[in-house]
C-alpha positions in Angstrom: 0.0 0.0 0.0 1.3 3.4 -0.9 1.2 5.9 2.0 1.9 9.4 0.8 1.6 12.9 2.3 -0.3 15.9 1.0 2.5 18.4 0.7 2.3 21.9 -0.8 3.3 21.9 -4.5 6.2 23.8 -6.0 3.7 26.2 -7.5 2.2 26.8 -4.1 5.6 27.5 -2.6 5.9 30.3 -5.2 2.3 31.6 -4.8 1.5 34.9 -2.9 1.4 34.6 0.8 -2.2 34.0 1.9 -3.3 36.1 4.9 -6.5 37.3 6.4 -5.8 40.8 5.2 -3.2 41.9 2.6 0.3 41.5 3.9 -1.2 41.6 7.5 1.6 39.7 9.2 4.5 41.6 7.4 3.1 45.1 8.0 2.2 44.4 11.6 5.8 43.7 12.6 8.6 46.3 12.8 11.9 45.6 10.9 13.7 45.2 14.2 11.2 42.6 15.5 11.2 40.8 12.1 14.9 40.5 12.3 14.8 39.1 15.8 12.0 36.7 14.9 13.9 35.5 11.8 17.0 34.9 13.8 15.2 32.7 16.3 13.1 31.0 13.5 16.2 30.1 11.5 17.9 28.5 14.5 14.7 26.6 15.2 14.4 25.4 11.6 18.0 24.6 10.8 18.0 20.9 12.0 14.6 20.3 10.4 15.9 21.7 7.0 19.1 19.6 7.2 16.8 16.6 7.8 14.7 17.6 4.8 17.8 17.6 2.7 18.2 13.9 3.5 14.5 13.2 3.2 14.3 14.7 -0.3 17.2 12.7 -1.6 16.0 9.4 0.0 12.2 9.8 -0.8 11.7 12.2 -3.7 14.5 11.5 -6.2 14.2 8.0 -7.6 17.2 8.7 -9.9 19.4 9.7 -7.0 21.9 7.2 -5.5 20.5 7.8 -2.0 16.9 6.9 -2.9 15.4 4.3 -0.5 12.3 3.4 -2.5 9.6 5.4 -0.8 7.8 5.2 2.5 7.8 2.0 4.4 10.8 0.4 2.8 14.3 -0.4 4.2 17.3 0.3 2.2 20.2 -1.7 3.6 23.9 -1.1 3.1 25.9 -4.3 3.9 29.2 -2.6 3.6 30.8 0.2 5.7 30.5 3.7 4.4 33.3 5.1 2.3 34.2 8.6 1.1 31.8 8.1 -1.8 28.8 7.9 0.5 27.4 11.4 1.2 23.9 10.8 2.5 24.8 12.5 5.8 27.8 14.4 7.2 30.2 12.7 9.7 29.0 9.1 8.9 30.4 6.4 11.1 32.7 3.7 9.7 31.7 1.0 12.2 28.2 -0.1 11.4 26.6 -0.4 7.9 23.5 1.7 7.8 19.9 0.9 7.0 17.5 3.7 6.2 13.7 3.9 6.2 11.0 6.5 6.4 7.4 6.1 7.6 4.3 8.1 7.0 2.1 7.6 10.1 -0.9 9.7 9.2 -3.1 6.9 7.8 -2.1 4.4 10.5 0.8 3.3 12.7 3.5 1.0 11.4 4.9 -2.2 12.9 8.7 -2.7 13.1 9.8 -6.3 13.5 13.3 -7.3 14.3 15.0 -10.8 14.2 16.9 -12.5 16.9 20.5 -11.2 16.7 23.5 -13.0 18.0 24.5 -11.6 21.4 28.0 -10.7 20.3 26.6 -8.5 17.5 25.6 -4.9 18.3 22.7 -3.3 16.5 20.5 -0.3 17.1 17.5 1.2 15.4 17.4 4.9 16.2 14.1 6.5 15.3 14.0 10.2 14.6 11.1 12.7 14.1 10.9 15.7 11.9 12.3 17.9 14.6 15.3 15.5 14.7 14.5 14.4 18.2 15.5 10.7 18.9 12.1 9.6 20.1 12.6 5.8 20.1 15.3 3.1 20.3 15.3 -0.6 19.5 18.4 -2.8 19.7 21.1 -4.4 21.8 21.1 -1.8 24.6 17.4 -0.6 24.6 15.4 -3.8 23.9 18.0 -6.6 23.7 18.9 -8.9 20.9 15.7 -11.0 21.0 13.2 -11.1 18.2 10.1 -8.9 18.5 7.6 -6.6 17.0 7.1 -3.0 18.0 4.7 -0.3 16.9 5.5 3.3 15.8 2.4 5.6 16.0 1.9 9.3 15.1 0.3 12.0 17.1 -3.2 11.4 16.0 -3.5 7.6 16.5 -5.9 6.4 19.1 -6.4 2.8 20.0 -4.8 -0.2 21.6 -2.0 -2.3 20.1 -2.9 -5.8 19.0 -1.4 -8.9 20.6 2.2 -9.6 19.6 3.3 -5.9 20.0 6.0 -5.6 22.7 5.9 -1.8 22.9 4.4 1.3 21.3 6.6 4.3 20.5 4.8 7.6 19.9 6.1 10.3 17.7 5.2 14.0 17.8 5.3 14.2 14.0 3.5 12.4 11.2 6.7 11.5 9.3 9.6 9.7 11.0 12.8 7.9 9.9 15.2 5.3 11.2 18.9 5.3 10.9 19.7 1.7 11.8 23.2 0.5 12.5 24.5 -3.1 12.5 28.0 -3.7 13.7 30.5 -5.0 11.2 34.0 -5.9 12.5 35.7 -5.4 9.2 34.9 -5.0 5.5 37.1 -7.9 4.5 35.4 -10.4 6.9 33.1 -12.2 4.4 31.4 -14.2 7.1 30.7 -11.0 9.1 29.2 -9.4 6.0 26.9 -12.4 5.6 25.9 -12.1 9.2 25.1 -8.4 8.8 23.0 -9.1 5.7 21.1 -11.8 7.6 20.2 -9.4 10.4 19.2 -6.7 8.0 17.0 -9.2 6.0 15.2 -10.0 9.2 14.1 -6.4 9.8 10.5 -5.8 8.5 8.2 -2.8 8.2 4.4 -3.2 7.7 1.3 -1.1 8.3 -0.7 -2.0 11.4 -3.6 -3.2 9.2 -1.2 -5.6 7.5 0.1 -6.9 10.8 -3.5 -7.3 12.0 -4.6 -8.8 8.7 -7.5 -6.3 8.5 -8.7 -3.8 5.9 -6.4 -0.9 5.4 -7.8 2.6 6.2 -7.9 5.3 3.4 -4.5 6.3 2.2 -3.2 9.7 3.0 -3.3 12.2 0.1 -0.6 12.4 -2.6 2.6 14.3 -2.0 4.8 16.7 -4.0 8.1 17.4 -2.4 9.6 20.9 -3.0 13.1 20.4 -4.4 15.8 21.0 -1.9 18.1 23.9 -2.7 20.8 24.5 -0.1 21.1 28.2 -1.1 17.4 28.8 -0.5 17.4 26.8 2.7 20.1 29.3 4.0 18.2 32.4 2.9 14.8 34.0 3.7 13.3 31.1 1.6 13.9 28.8 4.6 10.4 29.9 5.6 8.9 28.0 2.7 10.6 24.8 3.7 9.8 25.2 7.3 6.1 25.8 6.5 6.1 22.7 4.4 7.4 20.6 7.3 5.3 22.2 10.0 2.1 20.7 8.5 3.4 17.3 9.7 3.9 18.5 13.3 0.3 19.3 14.1 -0.9 20.0 16.7 2.2 21.8 17.9 3.8 20.9 21.1 2.1 22.8 23.9 5.5 24.3 24.8 5.7 25.9 21.3 2.2 27.4 20.9 3.4 30.9 21.8 6.6 30.5 19.8 4.6 29.6 16.7 2.4 32.6 17.2 5.5 34.8 17.3 6.9 33.1 14.2 3.7 33.7 12.3 4.4 37.5 12.3 7.0 36.8 9.5 4.8 34.4 7.5 5.6 31.1 9.2 2.8 28.7 9.6 2.0 25.0 8.8 1.3 24.5 5.1 1.4 28.2 4.2 3.0 29.2 0.9 5.8 31.7 1.0 6.7 34.1 -1.8 9.4 36.6 -1.0 8.3 38.9 -3.8 5.1 39.7 -1.8 6.9 40.6 1.3 7.5 44.4 1.9 11.1 45.2 1.0 12.0 46.5 4.5 10.6 43.4 6.1 12.4 41.1 3.7 15.7 42.9 4.4 15.1 42.5 8.1 14.4 38.8 7.7 17.6 38.4 5.6 19.5 40.2 8.4 18.0 37.9 11.0 19.1 34.9 9.0 22.7 36.2 8.9 22.5 36.9 12.7 21.5 33.3 13.3 24.3 32.0 11.1 26.8 34.1 12.9 25.6 33.0 16.3 25.7 29.4 15.2 29.3 29.7 13.8 30.4 31.2 17.1 28.7 28.4 19.0 30.4 25.7 16.8 33.8 27.2 17.6 33.3 26.5 21.3 31.5 23.2 21.1 34.1 20.5 21.5 31.7 17.6 22.1 28.3 16.6 20.8 27.4 14.8 24.0 24.1 16.3 25.2 23.2 17.7 21.8 21.1 14.7 20.7 18.1 13.1 22.4 14.4 13.6 23.1 12.6 16.9 23.4 12.8 16.4 27.2 16.6 15.8 27.0 17.2 19.0 25.0 14.7 21.0 27.0 13.7 23.0 23.8 17.2 24.3 23.4 17.0 25.0 19.7 20.6 26.2 19.4 21.7 22.8 20.7 19.5 21.2 18.1 20.9 23.3 15.3 24.6 22.8 16.4 24.0 19.1 16.6 22.8 19.1 12.9 25.7 21.3 11.9 28.3 19.0 13.6 26.7 15.7 12.5 23.0 15.0 11.8 21.4 12.0 13.4 23.8 11.6 16.3 22.8 9.1 19.0 21.5 10.0 22.4 24.3 9.9 25.0 23.0 6.7 26.7 23.5 4.9 23.3 26.8 6.4 22.1 29.3 8.8 23.5 31.0 11.3 21.1 34.2 13.3 21.5 37.0 14.3 19.3 39.6 16.6 17.9 40.3 19.2 15.2 43.8 19.0 13.7 46.0 19.5 10.7 47.2 16.4 8.9 50.4 18.2 7.8 51.4 18.2 11.5 51.6 14.6 12.7 50.1 14.0 16.1 49.5 11.2 18.6 46.6 10.2 20.9 47.9 8.2 23.9 45.6 6.2 26.1 47.3 5.3 29.4 47.1 1.8 30.8 43.5 1.2 32.1 42.2 4.4 30.3 41.0 3.0 27.0 37.6 4.2 26.0 35.1 2.5 28.4 32.7 0.7 26.0 30.1 -2.0 26.7 30.1 -2.8 22.9 33.1 -1.2 21.1 34.8 2.1 20.4 36.4 3.8 17.4 38.0 7.0 16.1 36.9 8.2 12.7 38.5 10.9 10.6 36.8 13.5 8.4 37.9 16.2 6.1 37.0 19.8 6.9 34.9 21.7 6.2 32.7 19.1 4.4 32.9 16.5 7.2 33.0 13.4 5.0 35.4 10.4 5.2 38.9 11.0 4.0 39.9 8.9 0.9 43.4 7.4 1.4 45.5 4.5 0.0 45.1 2.4 3.1 41.3 2.7 2.8 41.3 3.1 6.5 38.7 5.6 7.6 38.6 4.7 11.3 40.6 3.0 13.9 39.5 1.3 17.2 39.4 -1.8 19.3 38.3 -3.9 16.3 41.0 -2.8 14.0 43.1 -5.8 12.8 46.7 -5.7 13.9 46.3 -2.8 16.3 49.4 -2.8 18.6 49.3 -2.0 22.3 52.2 -0.2 24.0 54.6 -2.2 26.1 52.9 -1.0 29.3 49.4 -2.0 28.1 48.4 1.5 26.9 47.7 2.4 23.3 49.1 5.1 21.0 47.3 6.2 17.8 49.2 8.1 15.1 47.2 10.7 13.1 48.8 12.5 10.1 49.1 12.8 6.4 52.3 10.9 6.1 53.1 7.4 7.4 54.6 7.4 10.9 56.8 4.5 9.8 56.3 0.8 9.0 56.5 -0.2 12.6 53.7 2.2 13.5 51.4 1.9 10.5 49.2 -0.6 12.3 48.1 2.3 14.6 48.0 5.0 11.9 44.8 6.9 11.0 45.6 8.7 7.7 44.6 12.4 7.5 44.5 14.9 4.7 47.4 17.4 4.2 45.3 20.0 5.9 42.5 20.5 8.4 40.5 17.5 9.7 38.1 16.4 12.4 38.5 13.1 14.3 35.5 11.8 16.1 35.7 9.2 18.9 32.7 7.0 19.5 31.9 4.8 22.4 29.0 2.4 21.8 27.4 1.5 25.2 29.4 4.2 27.2 30.1 3.7 30.8 28.8 6.0 33.5 32.3 7.5 33.7 32.2 8.4 30.1 28.6 9.8 30.3 29.3 12.0 33.4 32.6 13.2 32.2 34.8 11.4 34.7 36.6 9.7 31.9 37.9 12.0 29.2 39.7 11.6 25.9 43.4 12.2 26.1 44.8 15.3 24.2 46.0 15.3 20.6 49.7 15.8 20.9 51.9 17.1 18.1 54.9 15.0 17.2 58.1 16.8 17.8 60.0 17.6 14.6 63.2 15.6 14.2 
């Protein structure tokens, strides 16, 4: 069954702004207030628009390499990501991804997972249109046993049928999963087969199909507005935000006043937005507000050295929209801290460096840990002759120090044949290295345990 959303068309996005009286909202607000509102609205919208970038590529562009096949379909990758994969920034290189999107307006969907060997880690992270992590299935959250779970939208009322272990409720009508299944190495053929078997056992089906009852009427058809990065970073962000807000109704009670304030510059669920109909002084103020937001975000990124605490539920983030925006800027779809700890470094590959873990101070992981390197400013994996994009406790041939500690070498040139087993290649320029701990200990989560510093290698 095809479940599709009723989105505003491209023509509607370009149509005059409809209001109760001509240009009522724009003329009722001063340029100073329009600028302030636009700044806050852009920060609010940023993560949602970054999410839409992925949504558009995966749902609305059948010719694109990222297309997943439509709503209710998994697209599984059985190999680790490489520099050629660009679905999302700062992808991990530990767990092949599985992507899927659900339209929950017509009815809930049932997610079924197979029994997974206890030694293999997997996680289904479910994300709403706000980019809140509203549900988790997998090794940590629900165990490795087989089971069926239900994902329901904000309008569903009813009781789950027998056979459903748990119901997860979303604030938004459209949700997605970024599912990860651990792979110990791309050259381990048996491990690849095991990952494929786990992925093949994951199923999605509408609730009516699970119940074997008649399906409800399908949701209306959808037209996705093409994603344009330049427009999303201009006053036209309002059109994209309005498009997305229609799937977030009713608004969260904590945001009713905020949405009323945003409406003064033409923001509202499903409203078309045409900049040519906005008074020039108001449009100039909105543009200034967008630039104010971008400047504030850039300053915040400079002082944000860890993404821990930037991802989670609405309750976790406490409606801190700057946190939500910075999380999307640093790496969309990060896990909540209880699932994975993140930390890292910014360096220059032309200046070789080391990361030294003292004895007994290796990353405290229940499942496993890694360090993955990305080029800057794009934050994608770095292509190198070794085809080594990450290093960690599962890296073949990794050598411990004589005292039981561990030293990693990061740089553009080889540290020498005797140290290459512990080398993480970097570009001849700026890079970001992100450490991940899957199943972090309390010490990692509360900050008692910390990453050691990135230490430059003294020139000979």
